[in-house]
C-alpha positions, -999 to 999 in steps of 0.1 A, spaced: -208 -748 -98 -245 -756 -92 -254 -733 -121 -231 -752 -145 -245 -786 -134 -281 -774 -138 -274 -759 -172 -257 -791 -184 -286 -813 -172 -311 -790 -189 -290 -792 -221 -288 -830 -220 -325 -831 -215 -330 -816 -249 -318 -848 -265 -314 -849 -303 -318 -812 -307 -287 -805 -286 -266 -830 -305 -278 -817 -339 -266 -782 -329 -233 -796 -315 -227 -816 -347 -232 -786 -370 -210 -764 -349 -183 -791 -347 -183 -793 -385 -179 -755 -388 -151 -757 -362 -131 -784 -381 -136 -767 -415 -123 -733 -401 -92 -750 -388 -87 -770 -420 -90 -739 -443 -67 -717 -421 -42 -746 -419 -43 -750 -457 -35 -713 -462 -7 -714 -435 8 -745 -452 8 -728 -485 24 -697 -470 52 -718 -453 58 -739 -484 59 -708 -507 82 -689 -485 105 -718 -479 108 -728 -516 112 -692 -528 140 -686 -504 157 -719 -512 155 -714 -550 156 -677 -556 158 -650 -529 178 -665 -500 174 -646 -468 183 -613 -482 196 -597 -514 219 -569 -526 204 -557 -559 217 -532 -584 197 -499 -578 181 -501 -613 171 -537 -611 133 -544 -611 124 -581 -614 90 -571 -628 104 -548 -655 126 -566 -681 135 -532 -697 157 -525 -666 180 -555 -673 201 -538 -699 214 -513 -673 209 -531 -640 244 -546 -636 275 -535 -618 309 -544 -605 308 -566 -574 330 -558 -544 356 -586 -542 363 -578 -506 326 -581 -498 324 -615 -516 355 -627 -499 340 -618 -465 308 -636 -472 323 -666 -489 297 -694 -495 270 -672 -478 267 -651 -510 258 -660 -545 261 -633 -573 237 -637 -602 240 -619 -636 209 -615 -658 206 -605 -695 179 -609 -721 184 -633 -749 166 -652 -776 167 -690 -777 161 -711 -809 152 -747 -797 143 -770 -826 140 -741 -850 115 -722 -829 120 -688 -811 117 -681 -774 125 -649 -755 144 -660 -724 164 -647 -696 200 -658 -694 210 -661 -658 246 -666 -648 253 -683 -615 285 -695 -598 288 -732 -604 305 -736 -570 277 -720 -550 256 -740 -525 233 -712 -513 205 -717 -539 190 -750 -549 196 -745 -586 215 -777 -596 249 -765 -608 271 -795 -602 267 -812 -636 270 -778 -653 302 -773 -634 316 -807 -645 308 -800 -682 323 -766 -680 355 -780 -665 356 -807 -692 354 -780 -719 329 -797 -742 342 -782 -775 333 -746 -765 296 -755 -759 280 -736 -731 264 -760 -705 230 -749 -691 203 -761 -668 166 -753 -673 134 -760 -654 108 -786 -665 83 -758 -674 108 -743 -698 117 -778 -710 81 -787 -718 74 -753 -735 106 -756 -757 103 -795 -760 139 -799 -747 155 -826 -726 189 -832 -711 216 -835 -738 197 -814 -763 214 -785 -781 199 -751 -790 212 -717 -802 211 -687 -779 215 -651 -792 222 -622 -769 234 -586 -769 266 -577 -750 274 -546 -730 285 -528 -762 252 -535 -779 267 -562 -803 247 -593 -810 263 -627 -807 252 -663 -807 264 -696 -793 252 -731 -789 240 -742 -755 238 -778 -743 211 -787 -718 230 -804 -690 200 -811 -667 163 -804 -664 153 -797 -628 120 -797 -611 110 -767 -589 79 -753 -573 91 -717 -580 81 -706 -615 102 -674 -613 134 -695 -616 120 -718 -643 97 -702 -669 116 -688 -699 149 -690 -681 182 -706 -689 209 -709 -662 246 -710 -673 279 -706 -655 285 -670 -643 319 -666 -658 306 -678 -692 279 -651 -692 303 -624 -680 326 -632 -708 298 -635 -734 284 -601 -724 317 -583 -717 305 -577 -681 336 -589 -663 332 -591 -626 297 -578 -627 263 -590 -613 227 -580 -612 221 -590 -576 239 -609 -548 218 -634 -529 226 -637 -492 220 -665 -467 209 -660 -431 246 -663 -421 256 -638 -448 231 -612 -435 244 -618 -399 280 -613 -411 272 -580 -427 252 -569 -397 281 -579 -375 306 -559 -395 319 -531 -373 326 -506 -402 293 -507 -421 261 -524 -410 232 -532 -433 207 -504 -437 170 -506 -436 154 -526 -465 153 -505 -497 183 -484 -489 217 -485 -505 246 -505 -491 280 -498 -508 261 -489 -540 237 -518 -539 201 -518 -528 195 -540 -498 163 -560 -496 155 -580 -465 134 -612 -463 101 -594 -457 107 -572 -488 115 -602 -510 84 -621 -497 61 -591 -501 42 -605 -532 36 -639 -515 25 -622 -483 1 -600 -502 -15 -630 -519 -18 -649 -486 -34 -619 -469 -59 -617 -497 -67 -654 -494 -70 -651 -456 -95 -623 -461 -117 -646 -482 -112 -674 -457 -124 -651 -429 -156 -645 -449 -161 -682 -454 -154 -690 -418 -178 -664 -406 -206 -677 -429 -200 -713 -416 -200 -701 -380 -231 -679 -384 -250 -709 -398 -241 -730 -368 -248 -702 -343 -281 -695 -359 -292 -730 -348 -281 -722 -312 -299 -689 -313 -332 -705 -325 -328 -732 -299 -323 -706 -271 -354 -687 -281 -375 -718 -283 -362 -730 -250 -370 -698 -232 -405 -697 -248 -413 -733 -237 -398 -731 -202 -414 -699 -190 -430 -717 -161 -396 -731 -151 -381 -697 -153 -409 -683 -131 -403 -711 -106 -366 -703 -104 -373 -666 -97 -401 -674 -72 -378 -697 -53 -354 -668 -48 -330 -672 -76 -319 -638 -90 -327 -629 -126 -290 -626 -133 -285 -662 -122 -314 -674 -144 -299 -655 -174 -266 -671 -165 -281 -706 -166 -295 -701 -201 -264 -684 -213 -242 -713 -200 -266 -738 -217 -259 -722 -250 -222 -719 -244 -219 -756 -235 -229 -762 -271 -196 -748 -282 -177 -768 -256 -193 -800 -267 -188 -791 -303 -151 -785 -297 -148 -819 -279 -167 -837 -307 -147 -818 -334 -115 -829 -317 -127 -865 -315 -135 -869 -353 -116 -839 -367 -82 -845 -353 -76 -879 -370 -90 -864 -403 -68 -833 -401 -37 -854 -392 -44 -877 -422 -48 -848 -445 -16 -833 -431 2 -866 -438 -11 -871 -474 -13 -834 -484 -38 -817 -507 -31 -824 -544 -31 -792 -565 -43 -790 -601 -16 -793 -628 -23 -758 -641 -18 -740 -608 19 -732 -616 6 -709 -643 -3 -684 -616 33 -674 -612 34 -683 -575 53 -710 -557 28 -738 -554 38 -774 -548 21 -804 -563 7 -811 -528 1 -785 -500 6 -798 -465 -16 -779 -440 1 -764 -410 -18 -762 -377 -2 -739 -352 -11 -737 -315 -20 -700 -319 -44 -708 -347 -61 -736 -328 -64 -714 -297 -78 -685 -317 -104 -708 -333 -115 -722 -300 -119 -688 -285 -138 -676 -315 -163 -704 -313 -168 -702 -275 -171 -664 -274 -194 -663 -304 -217 -690 -289 -216 -671 -255 -228 -639 -272 -255 -656 -293 -268 -674 -262 -269 -643 -241 -289 -622 -266 -322 -641 -262 -315 -650 -225 -313 -613 -215 -351 -610 -220 -355 -631 -189 -345 -601 -168 -376 -583 -179 -400 -611 -171 -425 -609 -142 -425 -641 -121 -463 -642 -119 -467 -640 -157 -439 -665 -162 -456 -690 -138 -488 -686 -158 -469 -694 -190 -476 -661 -207 -455 -650 -237 -423 -631 -231 
């Protein structure tokens, strides 16, 4: 305890130099937390929105289906198991996909026609208005919903009409008019860009793919129901289940997780650079302190204090920088980080062109584990940096130290 008190008093005696080091280190501490919180917030938002709009908590896909290869769409559809859909009920949502060409306002767009059950509640795609128009039988016109990115590109709005041409299962081309029932806003470009959503039964009839689907989206409860089935539990992700390829949540989020990992790698480099800049100041301060206080060190040793204790005093002095920095960073950084978390970080308007789920504002997420890891990183790093110059004290001779000779 006496060692800590002595080290603290010596540190406070350095005055402005101490608080300058503490301020720089507190800045690095807060920036590290902010940047990691920003990435974690993006990760949580992207996963949440993607599951809500597109993937659910699991998916049963046709074995030939590859969402990154449009050439597989012609063959990646098959009959759905009615018994399976009856078991799952509202916890499953079949989706049928086919390639098509849209002609909005006399222009040409290659699009994906996606058929979705208008009674489903699993995905956030707005189907209620589409369902009401389909029930009303608007003169044989196909109701559809599109995202705002698609609407801006095609210059469409709710109530507009356009012609859509497709090829059915027999290879025959056909065309019908589609009425835009609603334009929705989503953070997930993969359910928006160049995509037109129509009622599932309409698309099945149009393509002669009766009772077929490209994939079946599952909710968390749906996955639990299939795993709880006594006759046939879900296999590992990527394996077949009743003729369909099962993909779990981790497999569906693989692309997002890969991007986040890459971003965390760059954030680690930035964090290390900031931390090194702050620790360099502590390192220089320790060397200068040992150089100027050689007589004091010799006095400690002459009075019977072991070299290990003297090294401990100087190591603790350097480490207290980090403790004070964390306290100072908490004092000014916590209100700032809470305010940023409340308001969010606005994203540029062209970020949605990256093809990833990015909201207009990203809300940072600060977990207890992240905060604890950052605190330990700062404290341990400052401990190591403080010990490196202090260990030279163990090689000093008391007589030379008392004379103030160079180490």
